[in-house]
C-alpha positions in Angstrom: 73.5 75.0 105.3 75.1 77.5 103.4 78.6 78.4 103.7 79.2 82.4 104.6 80.9 82.4 101.0 78.1 80.7 99.2 75.6 83.0 100.9 77.6 86.0 99.8 78.2 84.8 96.0 74.4 83.9 95.7 73.6 87.4 97.0 75.8 89.2 94.3 74.3 87.0 91.8 70.6 87.6 92.4 71.4 91.2 92.5 72.2 91.4 89.1 76.1 92.2 89.6 76.9 89.4 87.1 75.4 88.7 83.8 73.0 86.0 85.5 72.6 82.3 84.5 72.8 83.0 80.7 76.7 83.3 81.4 77.8 80.5 82.5 76.6 78.8 79.5 78.4 81.5 77.0 82.0 80.9 75.9 84.7 81.8 78.2 86.1 85.0 77.5 89.9 86.0 77.6 90.7 86.5 81.2 91.9 89.9 82.5 95.2 91.1 80.8 98.4 90.3 83.1 100.9 92.7 84.6 100.8 96.3 85.9 97.8 98.1 86.8 96.2 101.2 88.1 93.3 101.6 90.1 91.3 104.4 91.7 88.8 104.6 94.5 86.1 107.4 94.6 86.5 108.6 98.5 83.9 110.9 99.3 85.4 113.5 97.0 88.7 112.1 96.9 90.7 109.9 94.0 92.5 107.1 96.2 95.1 105.5 93.7 96.2 102.3 94.5 98.7 99.7 92.3 98.2 96.2 91.6 100.0 93.5 89.4 97.7 90.6 88.0 99.8 86.8 86.9 98.4 83.8 85.5 96.7 83.7 81.9 93.4 81.9 83.6 91.3 82.0 87.5 92.8 79.0 88.5 96.1 80.1 88.4 95.7 84.0 88.8 97.3 86.1 91.5 96.2 89.5 92.3 99.2 91.3 94.3 98.6 94.7 96.2 101.9 96.7 95.8 102.8 99.7 98.5 106.3 100.4 97.8 108.2 97.8 98.9 105.2 95.9 100.6 103.7 93.2 98.2 100.3 91.3 99.3 99.3 88.2 97.4 95.2 87.4 97.1 93.3 84.7 94.9 91.2 85.5 92.2 88.2 84.1 91.4 86.0 84.2 87.7 82.3 84.2 88.1 80.7 84.1 84.8 82.4 85.6 81.6 83.6 89.0 82.7 83.3 89.2 86.3 86.1 89.3 89.4 85.6 88.2 93.0 88.9 88.8 94.6 88.7 88.1 98.4 90.6 90.2 100.8 92.5 86.7 102.2 91.7 87.2 106.1 89.6 90.5 106.0 85.9 89.8 105.7 86.1 92.0 102.2 86.3 91.2 98.8 86.8 93.4 95.4 84.0 92.4 93.2 84.3 93.8 89.4 83.5 93.4 86.0 86.1 93.5 83.0 84.6 96.0 80.4 84.7 95.5 77.3 87.5 98.4 76.4 89.3 96.1 78.7 89.2 98.3 82.1 87.9 97.2 85.3 85.1 98.6 87.0 83.7 97.4 90.2 83.5 98.1 94.4 85.3 97.3 97.4 82.9 95.2 99.8 82.6 94.4 103.1 81.4 90.5 103.5 80.3 90.7 107.1 76.2 89.6 107.4 74.0 92.1 108.1 76.8 94.8 107.9 75.5 98.2 106.1 79.0 99.7 105.4 79.2 102.1 102.1 81.1 100.2 99.2 83.6 102.1 97.7 83.7 102.5 93.9 86.9 101.9 92.0 88.0 101.4 88.2 91.2 100.2 86.9 93.4 100.7 84.0 95.9 98.2 82.3 99.6 99.3 82.0 99.8 102.0 84.4 102.0 101.9 87.1 102.3 106.0 88.1 100.5 106.4 91.9 99.2 109.9 91.7 100.2 111.5 88.4 102.0 110.2 85.2 105.7 110.6 85.1 106.8 114.2 84.0 103.6 116.2 85.0 104.2 116.4 88.7 105.5 119.8 89.8 108.9 119.8 91.1 108.9 119.5 94.8 109.7 122.5 96.8 110.8 120.8 99.7 112.2 117.7 101.0 110.1 116.1 103.8 112.4 113.0 104.4 112.2 112.7 108.2 110.5 111.8 111.6 107.5 113.9 112.1 105.6 114.5 115.1 101.8 115.0 114.3 99.4 116.3 116.3 95.7 115.1 116.0 92.6 117.3 115.9 89.8 115.0 117.2 86.5 115.7 119.1 87.8 113.1 121.6 91.4 113.6 123.0 94.0 111.8 120.7 97.5 111.1 121.4 100.2 112.5 118.6 101.0 110.4 116.0 104.4 110.0 114.2 105.4 109.9 110.5 108.2 108.7 109.6 109.1 109.9 105.4 111.4 109.6 103.0 111.3 111.3 99.9 113.4 110.6 96.7 112.6 113.5 94.3 109.2 113.6 93.8 108.3 109.9 95.2 107.6 109.8 98.7 107.3 106.1 100.8 106.2 106.3 104.5 104.6 104.9 107.5 102.4 106.6 109.9 102.7 105.3 114.0 99.6 105.5 116.9 99.7 103.8 120.1 97.8 101.1 118.6 100.2 100.2 115.5 101.0 101.4 112.3 99.4 102.6 108.9 101.7 100.0 106.7 103.5 101.2 104.1 102.0 104.2 102.1 103.0 105.4 98.9 102.7 108.5 97.0 104.3 111.9 95.9 105.4 115.5 96.5 104.0 118.0 94.0 105.3 121.8 94.8 104.5 122.4 98.3 102.0 119.7 98.3 102.1 116.1 99.0 99.8 113.1 98.9 100.0 109.6 100.3 97.8 106.1 100.2 97.7 102.8 101.2 95.7 99.5 100.2 96.7 96.1 101.6 93.5 94.4 102.1 91.7 96.6 104.5 90.4 99.5 103.8 92.5 102.2 102.2 94.2 104.7 103.6 94.6 108.6 102.0 96.7 111.3 103.6 96.6 114.7 102.0 98.7 117.4 103.1 100.8 121.0 102.5 104.1 122.1 103.3 103.8 125.6 105.0 106.4 128.4 104.7 108.0 127.6 108.0 108.3 123.8 106.8 105.8 122.6 109.2 102.9 120.5 108.1 99.1 120.6 107.4 96.7 117.7 106.4 94.1 115.2 106.8 94.0 111.3 106.8 91.3 109.6 105.6 90.7 106.1 106.7 88.8 104.3 104.3 85.3 104.5 104.3 84.9 105.4 108.1 86.4 108.6 109.4 88.6 111.4 108.5 91.1 113.2 110.9 93.2 116.8 110.5 96.8 117.1 111.7 99.5 119.7 111.8 103.2 118.4 112.0 106.6 119.3 112.9 109.7 117.9 112.0 111.0 116.3 115.2 113.9 113.4 115.5 113.2 113.1 119.2 109.7 112.5 118.4 108.3 109.4 120.7 104.8 107.7 121.4 103.3 106.8 124.4 105.6 103.7 126.2 103.2 100.8 124.8 104.6 98.8 127.7 102.5 101.0 130.3 99.6 101.7 128.5 97.3 98.7 129.5 98.1 97.4 132.7 96.4 95.0 135.4 93.7 96.4 138.0 95.3 97.2 141.3 95.0 93.8 143.4 95.5 91.6 140.9 98.8 90.0 139.3 97.1 86.9 137.3 94.4 86.9 134.5 91.8 84.4 134.0 89.0 84.1 131.7 86.9 81.1 130.0 85.9 81.3 126.7 85.0 78.8 123.6 87.3 77.7 120.9 86.4 77.3 117.4 84.7 74.3 118.0 82.6 75.7 121.2 84.6 73.9 123.5 85.5 76.2 126.6 89.4 77.1 127.5 90.3 78.8 130.6 93.8 79.9 131.6 93.5 77.4 134.3 93.3 74.3 132.6 96.2 71.7 133.0 98.1 72.5 129.8 98.9 76.1 130.2 100.4 75.0 133.8 104.1 75.7 134.5 104.5 77.0 131.1 105.3 80.6 129.7 101.8 81.8 128.2 101.2 84.2 125.4 98.2 86.0 125.0 97.3 87.8 122.0 93.8 89.8 121.6 93.2 90.1 118.2 90.4 90.7 115.4 90.2 89.3 111.7 89.3 92.7 110.7 92.6 94.5 112.0 95.8 94.6 109.7 97.9 94.9 112.8 96.7 92.0 114.2 97.2 90.0 111.5 100.8 91.9 111.3 101.3 90.5 114.9 100.1 87.3 114.1 102.3 86.6 111.0 105.1 87.2 113.6 103.7 85.6 116.5 103.0 82.1 114.7 106.4 81.1 113.0 107.6 82.5 116.7 105.7 80.2 118.3 106.2 77.3 116.1 109.9 77.1 116.4 109.9 77.5 120.2 106.8 75.7 121.5 108.7 73.0 122.5 110.7 74.8 125.5 107.9 75.1 127.8 105.8 78.2 126.2 102.0 78.2 125.0 100.1 80.8 123.1 96.2 81.5 123.0 94.6 84.0 120.1 91.6 85.7 121.5 89.4 87.0 118.7 87.1 89.8 118.7 84.9 89.7 115.6 82.7 92.0 113.4 79.8 89.7 114.2 78.6 88.0 118.0 78.7 84.6 116.4 80.5 81.9 117.0 79.5 80.3 113.8 81.0 83.3 111.9 84.2 83.3 113.9 84.6 79.8 113.2 84.4 81.1 109.5 86.6 84.5 110.4 89.3 82.7 112.4 89.5 79.9 111.0 90.8 82.1 107.6 93.4 83.4 110.3 94.6 79.8 111.1 95.1 78.5 107.6 96.8 81.2 106.5 99.1 81.5 109.2 99.9 78.2 110.3 98.5 78.9 113.8 99.7 75.8 116.0 97.7 77.5 119.1 94.3 77.9 120.5 92.2 80.3 118.7 89.4 81.4 120.9 86.2 83.6 120.3 85.9 86.6 122.5 82.5 88.2 121.4 82.0 91.3 119.7 85.0 93.6 118.2 84.3 96.1 120.6 86.9 97.6 123.3 84.2 98.0 125.8 83.3 93.9 125.4 86.9 92.9 125.9 87.6 94.9 128.6 84.5 93.2 130.2 85.6 89.7 129.4 89.3 90.6 130.5 88.3 92.6 133.9 91.8 92.5 135.4 93.4 95.0 132.6 92.5 98.6 133.3 91.2 98.9 130.4 91.2 97.3 126.4 92.8 99.8 124.7 93.9 98.6 121.1 93.9 95.7 118.9 96.4 93.9 119.2 97.1 93.5 123.1 99.8 91.3 123.8 100.3 89.8 127.4 102.9 87.3 128.7 102.5 85.4 131.4 105.1 83.6 133.5 105.5 80.1 134.8 103.3 80.8 138.0 100.5 82.0 136.2 101.3 85.8 136.8 101.5 88.8 134.3 104.6 89.8 133.4 104.4 92.1 130.5 101.4 93.8 128.6 102.2 95.6 125.2 99.6 97.6 123.4 99.6 97.7 119.7 102.2 96.4 117.1 104.4 98.2 114.9 106.0 95.8 111.7 108.5 95.8 109.6 108.0 99.2 107.7 108.8 101.0 110.9 112.7 99.9 110.7 114.3 99.9 114.3 111.5 100.2 116.1 110.5 96.8 115.0 114.0 95.9 115.2 114.0 96.7 118.8 110.3 95.2 119.5 111.9 91.8 118.2 115.0 91.9 120.0 112.9 92.8 123.5 110.8 89.7 122.5 113.5 87.6 122.3 115.5 88.6 125.2 112.2 88.7 127.6 110.5 85.3 126.4 114.0 83.7 126.6 114.6 84.9 130.4 111.0 83.9 131.1 111.7 80.4 129.8 114.4 79.7 131.7 113.1 80.5 134.9 112.2 77.4 137.3 
């Protein structure tokens, strides 16, 4: 039986994205140039730039690093044939599929690898030796405003949507920042302010993010956020140091009459696992509800896994419930297995079903609703739910992240100490 990856690569070759069987017999061309590159996605009518670095003189030792402000994300490079590259986006079931052109440039697509998924591919081009983001140094208009600070962003959508918060830092023309919502954060964004306009972009493996806006005469903001190939939302922004999101500890809760959470779901080997199993009795249990397609989920996992490995002998257990982009245990074994390998997960990983909040709510009926991936539930030694946290905000959010970690450790220490 062919693996998911083998099927995908076979499909690419059949489709003619590579040079066919003859290219494998030809002598290998020199590998792609090392150093800094500037790529540009074509997203509807927008050009969305991203920066990356390639190191390694041959594909066996090459590392592809996406650069977003101070953030670095590394990926493995595979060369297929003489002039084609396949860069899997780690735990995300997507890849950059590209060709090295005769002039040294790279052209290709960002493509979903989910079987039978008909999402649109994003074409891109990349040029070696270019380190700028939106405009070459010296060509930008002087910034008319400094938009550093905390911004209360009102979102305009078909459905009622809570405000978001933008944390921005400007230094001359250069702009970095992050946008936070009730489900998590955008990861670090990088861009520029030119005149009374600003642009930000971010690409860390999941679909790219692009924000374009304008500073109005009253120093408010108007703009639009493009979330990869999926949707666009408009916003207005007011600078407000006191702006806050809804309390993430009060958004998801147990329905009236419930004190405990109960579920029975298969692990990656198909064996049913339940919270009532002896393994979890008398222990503090952390349940994280995640998906490998979700960047905030992988960020939360990158926090929980090392914490658990350090504290697992203190009477604490953890369970990850993955809701994936295909309702198939074999597919989940592949995607969640990649997650387990990358983050050295030493706790149980279960498969919940298709990545859908309604499905997750049905699998966990004690919850009022499944509002976000990830959601983290903490259960005490008596088996009672003591805390539910909706979403996850990573290190880029600064004090928000520090406060989360401090509360996490304080609360877990207290629960572990209980008889």
